[in-house]
C-alpha positions in Angstrom: -0.4 -65.3 -146.9 -1.5 -69.1 -147.4 -3.8 -70.5 -144.6 -3.2 -74.1 -142.9 -6.0 -75.8 -141.4 -4.9 -78.2 -138.5 -8.0 -80.3 -137.1 -7.5 -82.0 -133.6 -9.5 -84.4 -132.2 -8.8 -83.8 -128.2 -8.4 -81.3 -125.7 -5.3 -82.7 -123.5 -1.5 -82.0 -124.2 -0.2 -85.3 -125.1 2.1 -86.5 -127.8 -0.2 -85.4 -130.8 -1.2 -81.8 -129.4 2.4 -81.0 -128.1 4.0 -81.9 -131.8 1.2 -79.7 -133.2 2.3 -77.0 -130.6 5.7 -77.3 -131.5 4.9 -77.0 -135.2 3.1 -74.3 -134.5 5.9 -72.4 -132.7 8.3 -73.0 -135.8 5.9 -71.8 -138.5 7.1 -68.8 -140.6 4.0 -66.6 -139.6 5.0 -64.1 -142.6 4.3 -66.9 -145.3 1.3 -68.9 -143.4 -1.7 -68.1 -141.1 -2.9 -71.3 -139.0 -6.4 -72.2 -138.1 -6.7 -74.9 -135.6 -10.0 -76.6 -135.2 -10.6 -78.5 -132.0 -13.4 -81.3 -132.1 -13.3 -81.4 -128.2 -16.7 -79.6 -127.8 -18.8 -81.4 -130.5 -17.6 -84.8 -129.3 -18.1 -83.8 -125.6 -21.7 -83.0 -126.7 -22.1 -86.3 -128.2 -20.6 -88.5 -125.5 -22.3 -86.8 -122.6 -24.6 -89.1 -120.7 -27.8 -87.2 -121.2 -27.4 -87.1 -125.0 -26.7 -90.7 -125.0 -29.3 -91.8 -122.8 -31.8 -89.6 -124.8 -30.9 -91.0 -128.0 -31.5 -94.6 -126.7 -29.4 -96.5 -129.1 -26.2 -97.5 -126.8 -25.6 -97.6 -123.6 -24.5 -94.7 -122.1 -21.8 -96.0 -119.6 -20.1 -98.2 -122.3 -20.0 -95.0 -125.1 -18.6 -93.0 -122.5 -16.1 -95.5 -121.2 -15.0 -95.9 -124.7 -14.9 -92.1 -125.3 -12.6 -91.9 -122.2 -10.3 -94.6 -123.5 -10.3 -92.5 -126.9 -9.3 -89.3 -125.0 -6.3 -91.0 -123.3 -4.9 -92.1 -126.6 -6.0 -95.7 -126.0 -8.6 -96.2 -128.9 -10.8 -97.9 -130.5 -10.3 -94.9 -132.4 -12.8 -96.1 -135.2 -15.7 -96.7 -132.9 -15.5 -93.5 -131.5 -15.8 -91.5 -134.8 -18.5 -93.8 -136.1 -20.2 -93.4 -132.8 -19.9 -89.6 -133.1 -20.5 -89.3 -137.2 -24.0 -91.3 -136.6 -25.2 -88.7 -133.8 -24.1 -85.9 -135.6 -25.7 -87.1 -138.7 -29.0 -87.9 -136.6 -29.1 -84.2 -135.3 -28.7 -82.9 -138.7 -31.0 -85.4 -140.7 -33.5 -86.6 -138.1 -34.1 -84.7 -135.4 
């Protein structure tokens, strides 16, 4: 049996999550074992007002606005991923 990893960034049931759900429903479970990883808890932690305020690098209200736009599928995706990657890197190697 082969394992297939699916990575999903959000928690809602919009277009991409529904497509993933339909794909998983049709997957031959005798041949494949799906593993779904959601990044939503980590992203929620990164973009919490408290975490943003403590870090002091970005305007918390603006960062949260970007994140909410991201969650609603409006983008700007790259800014959100860059902010998240920076914060997670700082937590791992600086704090």
